[in-house]
N, C-alpha and C positions, 0 to 999 in steps of 0.2 A: 285452224289452229287463230288463226287472228281471234273467233272469239272466245277459244277457250283464253286468249290472254289477254280480253279483254273483260272478262268473267272474273279474272284472278286479279286485274290493278280494280277494280269496282270494290272487291272484297277489303283488301287491303287500305284502302283509303276511309272503309267504312267501320275496319278496325284502328284505325289512327284516330278515329271521330271519335269514338267510343272509348280508348281510353282519355282522349283531351279531356275529354266532359267530365272522367272520375276524375281527374290528375286537379281541374278546377273547381271540382265540390268537395275536393279536402280541401284546399286553400283554403276558399269562403268558411267551411266549418272552423278550422286555425285559428285565421283571423277572426271568427265570430267569439271565441273562448277569452278569456283574460286573461290566463297564464295557458304556457307551452308547458309541457313535462318533458324529463326524458324521455317518459316512453315513445313519444313522437320523434324518436330520433333513434331505436332501437336498435343498437350497432349490431349486424350478425356474429353468431360465434364460430371461433373457432375451433378446429377437430382436436381442443384441450379442453375443449367449455370454458376458454377465456375471454374476453370482449375485448375486440380490436379496438386500437385509440384512434377515434371519428374528432372532428371536426366540428365545432356547435355552430349554428347558425349564427353569423358575424351581425355587428349591430351597424348601421351605419356612423361615423364618425366626422365630425367638421373638425379642423383645427382652427382655431382664433388664427386672425388676421395677420398678428405678430411672431406666430408660429410658434408660442409660448406649450412648452406640455400642459398635456392632461394633469389636473390635480391628482395626487396617491388616492387612493380609497382603500378601505379599509378589507383582509383579505377575508372573502367570502366562501364558503365551502357549499357547492352545490350539493343539492339530494340525491344521494346513493341511484344510479339508475338498476330499474327492475330487470332482472335477469331476462333475457328473450324467451319466449314459449319454447324455440325448438333446441334449447339451451342444453348440454347434452350431459346425460345424467354422471354423476359418478361412479368409477370402477366398485363392482361389490366388496372385492380382494384388493381392493390396494392397500392397506394397512398390509396382506402378508408381502407382497413386492415390496415396499420399503422397509418392510422389519427384513426381507433377505438380505437388500442390497446395506443396509445398516450393519447387519453383521459379516459382510465382506469387506466393508470399507473399515473394519476393524482390525482387519488382518490385512491386511495391504496398506494401510496408513491414512486412510483418506484419500489413496490415489486410484482414480478408477480406471479399471482394466482396460474399459469398452473401447475410451477415448486414447488408451496407451493401445490399443490394437489395431483403432481405426487410423491413428497415426502410421505403423509400419503398415499396414496396409496397401494406405493412401500411398507410401513410399515406393514399395515390393513394385506396385503396375504400372506408376510411371515409370521408373524406371527398366521396368523391362521392356519398354515401349519404344525406347530413347536407346539403338545402338553407338550412336555417336559417343554418350556417356559414356557406354559401358568400355567403350573403344576406348575413351580417356581415362579411363579405372586400371583399366587394364596397362596401358603405360606408366600409369604412376606406380601402382605395385610396383612394375620393372622398374623404374626410375631408383625406386624407395628402396629394393634388394640391393640395385648396384652398389649405392650409395652403403649400406651396412656391411656388405662385401669391402669397398674399399679399405672403408673406416676400418675392419677386423683386420685386413692383410698389414693395413698401416703398423696397428696395434702390436701385430706379431713378427715385426721387421723392427722394436722397439722404439716407434716414432712416438711424437705423440701431435694424433693429428686433431684439427681441429673437428667437433662433433656436428652432423649435419643435421640434429635434430635438436630443438631448442622447451624444454615444460615452459609451460604458460608461467606467467607473471604471479601466479596467485599459486603456484603449484611448490610446494616449500618441500618433498617426498628426496629432494634428491643434494640435499646442500652437506650432504656428507663426503668428506675429497675423498673416499671410499670408491663413492661410483665413479672418477676417474679410473678406476685398474682395471684388468682382465680377470676375471671373466664379465664383471656388475656392468661394467661400460657397455657394454656390446649389450647385454640385454636389459638395461634401462635406455637405451637405441634401438634393441626390434620395437618394446612397449612403443614409445614416440613416434613411430617410425606408423607402425601399425595406429595407433590414435591421428595420425597426421590422415591416412588414407580414411577412415571413417568420416572425419571431417570434410574431406571432400567430395567422399559420398554420399553424403547427406546435408552438401552445400543446396542453393539454392538448383532448381530444376524444374523445367518448363511446364507449367500444368498444375505443379505441387503446391496444393496451402503453404503459404511461408509456415503458420503454425506447426503444420504436421513437418514439413522441413528440420525447424529448431527444434521441437520435439523428440523427430526420431534421434537429431545428434544426440540431445539431451541423453536419451536412454540408453545410446552403445556409449556417453562416456560414462555411464552409470555401471554395465556392463564391467565395462574394462576395468575401471577400478577396481574391482574384485580381484582382478587376475595380475595385477599388478606387482612386478617382483617387489616392490619394497612393502607388501604386506607379509612377504615367508620371510620364514629367519636364514633361512641357509642361503635365502637369494638376498641377502640384507647387509651390507659389509657395516652398517652402524649394530645391528640388534649383533652378529656376528663378535666385534667390538667388543662390544658394553659384556657381553655374556663371557667372553673370556677373562674380561676384567675383574669382572665379579664372582667367577664359579659358577652361574648358575643363577645366583639369585634376584634377579632382574625379573627373572621369568619367574617364581616363585611371588615375587610381588608384582606383577604382573597378573599372576591367576589371580589373587587377591582381589585385585581392582577390577576383575571380571567380572568374578561371584558378585561383588558389591552392587555393582553395576546392573546385574543380569537382575539381582534380586530389589536395585530397586521399580526397573521397568517392569515386571510380572507383576511385582505388587503396586502400580503406579504413585509410588511412592515420591512425596514432592520434597527435597533437599531443601533442608532450615537454610538462611541465610548466615557465614562463617561467622563467629563471635568478633572475629577481627576488625568486621566488616555491618556490624549492626546495626539497623536502620535505625537514625532518631540517635545513631550517637556519632558512628562513625560517616554513616551516608546519610542523605535526607536530612542532614543538621541544622540548617539555615533556621535561626530562631523562628516562630512565629507560634499564629494559634489559628483552630478551627473553626471557624465566625458563622461558619450555617452546615448542615446535613441534612441530604435527606434519601429518598433508599436509593440513588443512584452514584452523589458525587458527597465528597466531602471538598470543601472551599477556604482553601489556608491561605490568610492574610499574613504576610512576612514581616515582621517589627524591624523599623526603620534604623538605621547603621548614623544615619544626617541629623541636623537638626531642622533642615530645608528638602523638602522633597518637589515636585513640579505637582503642579495640578491636578492632571489628569493622570489615574490612576493605569496601569499593567493588569491584563485579564490572560495567561496565559491557559491554551486550549492543548493538553497532550494530548497523544493517541490510546486509545482505552485497548491496543490488541500486548500492550505494556503496561507497567505501571513509572506512576508519572516522575520517578528519581530520577531519569537521565540525564534531567537538568537541573537535579540538585547532586549530584554526584560529592565528590570528595571538595573538600571548602577551596584545595586550590583549583578546580577546576567545573563548579559549580556557577551555570550560566545565573539562577536567581539570585545566588549570593552574591556575584559582580552589579546585576541589574542594581541590587539595594544599593549596592553601594555606591551607583551612579546618583544616586535621588531621586527613585521611583517608590512607589506605595504599589505594592506586587504582588497580586491573588494567583493563587494557582488550582486548577481541579487537580482532584486525586478521587479518579474513577473508582469503583466499586469495581468485585473482584467476583463476578455475578456466578451465580448456581441456577441448578434447573429447576429452581419456583420463579428464574428471571425471566424463563425462556421464552416469554410474551413481546419482553422490550423492542421496539423499535428502533428504527433511525432518529423516527422523531421524534419519540421520549426521549434519548440522547441530544436532540436541539431543544425539545421544550424543559426539560426538567434538567437539564446539563448547560448549555450556553446562555440561555433565556435567564433559565433561575438565577448563575449564576448572575449575569449581568442586573437585572434585579435588584440581586441580594446589594453587589456595589454602590449601585446608585441610591439604595439606600443609607450605605455607609459613607456613601463620597455625595452628597448630593451635588449637585449640577454641574457637575463634571462630566464629561465626553471619557471612553476609552479606550486605551490601546491595545487590540486585542491582539492575542500571539499565538497563531495554530501549527503545530509540530507534527508531522505528517498526516496521518489519520482525520487529530485536530484540525488541521488544517483543510483538510478539503469540508471539516464540515462546519469550522469558522467561513468557508467562501460560503457555503450554501446561508448560511444564515446570517450573514451580511451580504447576500443580493438578496435574502427573504423581506432584511428589516428596510432594506433601499426599496422596496418595491412599494413597502408599506410605511414612506416617510418616517421611518424609525431611525431619529442623527443623534442616535447615542454614540457612536462612534468616531474620534478621534481617528484613527487607523488601523490597518491591518496589516499584518507579517507575517507572511507563508513563510513555514521552514520547511524544508526535502518534503513538499506536500504539492501533490497533484489535482488538480482538477479534471484532466482530460486524461481517461484510461486505454487510449487507441494506441499508444507508443510506451507501455507502463513496464518496458521492462522484462526479465526473466518468471516473472511470478505469470505474468498471460502463458506460461509452459503449464502453467497446472490449470490454468481455467477457459473451459468451454464449456456450450449445455450441460454434455453428460457427465463431468467432471462437478457440475458447482449442483445439480441433479443429484450425484453420487454425497457430496456434504451434506446438502437438506435432508437426506434419509438417513443419513448419520447423526447431524445436530435432532432431527426428529426424535430420533430413537432414546437420545439425553439428556436435550434442552437446554445442549451447547454446545461449542467446537472445543475442546477438548486441549491442555498443551502442546502432546507429545505430536498432534496433527499438525499445527501450525509451525513447531520449533522444527519438524521432518522437512516441510516444504523449507523453510528458508536455508537451514542445513544443505539439503540436496544441491540447491546452487552452489556454491563451492562446495561439494561431497572432497573434491580433494585433501583440502586444507582444514578442513571442522569436522570432517567424519573419518578419513584414512588418516591423516596425517598425525594426527588427536589418537587413535585408536594403537597405532606404532607404538606412539609414546609413551602411552599408557598401559597395553598389556604386552607389548614385546621387552621394550626399555625399562618398562616397572616406575615412571617416572609418576607424580603426582600430581592431578591437576593443581596449580597454585591462583590463587583466584585473585583478579580486579576488581578493582569497583567497576567497570564495565561488565567485564564475565560475570559477577554476581547478578546483574543489574539483566542481564543476559537472559539468565537462568532463575529468572525470577518471574517468572511468566504470570498470564491470564487466561482466563473461558472468555467464549464470546458466544451470546448470547443468540439462540438460535434464529429466530425471528430478525434480531437486527441484522447477523453476518448474514443471510441471504439475502436481503435489501440491498446490502452494502456488496456483496459479488456479483446480483444478477442485473438489480438497476444501476448503481455507478461503473463498477468495474465490468461487467462481462455487456453488457449493455449502453455503455456510457452516458448514460441521458442526462447528466448535469450540464454538457456542453452541447448538447444535442436537440435541445430545448425542449425535451421531454419528466421533466425532474422540477416536481409538483409541488409546495410545500399550502400547507389547510388548501387543496384543493385548487391551486396558482401555478400554472408555472413559474418557475424563478427567471435571471437571466443575469450573468455575471457583470453583463457589460450596466445595468443597471449601477453598481457599485462607485459611487464618487466620491470615496474617501482616499486620499494618499494610501499604496500600497508597495508592501516593501516584501521581495521575494528572494529566497534563497536557495539555492541549490546546489549538491558537493558533485566532483566533479567523478568519482568513483561511484556514484551510486548503481549499485543493482538492484534497487530495490524501489524508486523512487530516479530514473534517470533526470536529467538535468535539462536533457531539450524537452523530454516531457514535463516537469518541471514549468522551465520557459515558456510555455502553452499557454502559460496566462496572461502572458503580452498579448496571445491570438486573439482572446474571448474578454477582455478589459480593455474598458477606454479611458481610466484615469490616472492620474500619476501614480506613474510605476518604477521603480527602483529595482535591479535586476543584480542579485551576485551571486557570481557563483567562487565557491571557495574549496580549496583543497581539502583531500579527503571524502570518506565515504556517508554511507544515509547516517550514521552516530559519529563517529570519529570526526567526520566533517564540521558537524554545530557547535562538537566541543571541543573549539578552539579560540582554549582561552590566552591570554595576552601572555607571549613570552614563549610561547608551546614553540617548539624549532623546528623552521623549516613548515612557517606556512605561509601562506599567501592567499589573495584575494583579486578579484576584478568584480569594476560596479559601472554597470552603467545606468543613464536614466530617462526612460521616458516619456514626454510632458506629457498631457493630457490629451486625447486626441491626434496624438503624430501619428504619420502612417506605421506601418509593422516592419519588423526586421526578423528576419531566418534565426536564428540559434547561429549557424556556420557563419555568418557575417557580424551579428554579435562579437562571437567570440573576438574572427579575425580585427573588429576596431576597439579591442582593450585590452590594455597591458596587464599584465601584474600587478599586485600592490602586495609587496612582503608584507608579512604581521597576522596577526589575527584579527577577524572582520568586526567581532565584538565590537571594538569604537568606534567603528566606520556605521553600526549601525543606532548605539548609542546616539551620538550627531547627528541621526537621521530624527531617531526618535524627539530630541534635544530642540528640533528644528518645527516641528511637529506640533510642540505643547505649548501652554500661555505664561508657562513663568513659573517661580518657588512660592510655596506656600507654609506654616507650620507642618511638620513632620505627623504622620497619624500611628497614634496608636491601637493593636488589634486589640480588641474586645471591648473595646471605650464605647461602644456604641449601644442603646440605653437593651434596642431589640434585637442584637446581632451579637453578645458576648460570647465568650473565650468558652467554646466547649469543650474543647483539649488544645495540647501544644501540640505543635506542627512535629513529627508529620501525619498527624492522626491517629487512626485506627485500622480507614480503610487501606492503607499502604499492607499491612500486616498479612492482611484477610489470605490463607492458602487455599 
């Protein structure tokens, strides 16, 4: 036995020596070569055939004695890595799989049934092994039934008892006074009691993924909404009252509305903007001119209304998921018109509405041919001046990426950055996370692969489903059972004037920024080099809105966690769009504002909220004062089209805004 152990030990030592000699020889070979190629560090391939991210060999750095930061270097794009020899071959019939998924996606409206089944099965299996939660739900069902019985008995006795179950704050289906009378009140309370039970059943459960719990609750709400008594004429007192008053005419008009809507949906027709809200006349009517146009954008410069303007111009980067004129609606609530009146030279990007021929446009194209190209043009029109950049929604996310890349490359053309309802971190991105996981993103990618873009119905349906009780069912009852036409407003006209998303760009956004959260994880590269938001040194003004379900204000506030520069955070009343449209004189508005000096310690959002009292009024003047404080003074007003290299190509709002 002793001899056997000694022999094994000797063989192990020989093997280690042999491996050491091989490694030493490889190291000498690399040192003798002048360059090291990516092949020397070829990463292993995943089972999907994509390279894992690997750390490049680090270079030793010595910081000067005075601890001065290293000088900025221009972005360098490394050579593309050569695929490893053992890379997985593409599946021969992958196109067939993608075509099948794309066909299914058209039927489901872009929602992945696999993601929904996964959520249901995860919830059911965890509930099945939780006898305590089962007992709790049984007790809750008994308690709800007892509340309903007591309420019903009190009503039968001629009393006016307090309703045990209340609808949600966004649920407007029960506003008619008839819901307080029997038997409608009992039907309403029975429905709300069922909603209450399912909300408890799909709440947090030990071991259940939070996303699956939320998704199961969301799906159950959608199913319950289909059988709400408010949807049926014989169970809805408002429908019965209207039918008696009009002798049934409301049903005839509702049927005509239904037929018209069905025709537009089946034909995928885009409704034109009503004549009373014509673009360029009633909406998006701030005077100006298109001073630059490329395949992706039109850059609008607005005409001054003051003799003097601030030296620094303002560039507005809107989201490309909708058209820019949410910021230039009617004259009385146009942020752009107000900003021009404050004495600023205002430029705004109007994005193209892409088609199938633009499927290959990337997020980098939107940065380079969008934000950076607009800055180049502004610098030619207004030479020698820095620019106040303002990004709204997804435009703010893109602006933050561009600003971080500019800071890394020592591009100091920005005077300040304003982010309105814009997120840079998507770990808590609100209810839109219900629609995003690996299965859902792959499902949408297959759909976009087949048609070249994500179309209007697939996006607007997701937003409407989040507030289905109001945006879908209440509207359906008003339009189809009560016979009421949709009365357009400037905001609803803009909401319905949707755009398409190029396949590649939207895939990169959903997967890289939203799902994988690369921007704040230190894994988002611009021109081959990773960016960091903490590199931004210009002042930042961040706006969040209190009831935003698309960009929740606590998620927007996370900009403070990933930046070190001077920052003002403002929280205003309202939602994603309504909170931004807060013109002076708007009744019932308030805001909170706080300042974090550069390098100050981080404060969590709840601590920040408790430390700042609301200020009555619009937040626009507060932002205007901040902009003025970061400007260098007044200069003569600039007229659009005066620059010889950038004449007026068209009058505002340009041509891209009219693209269907």
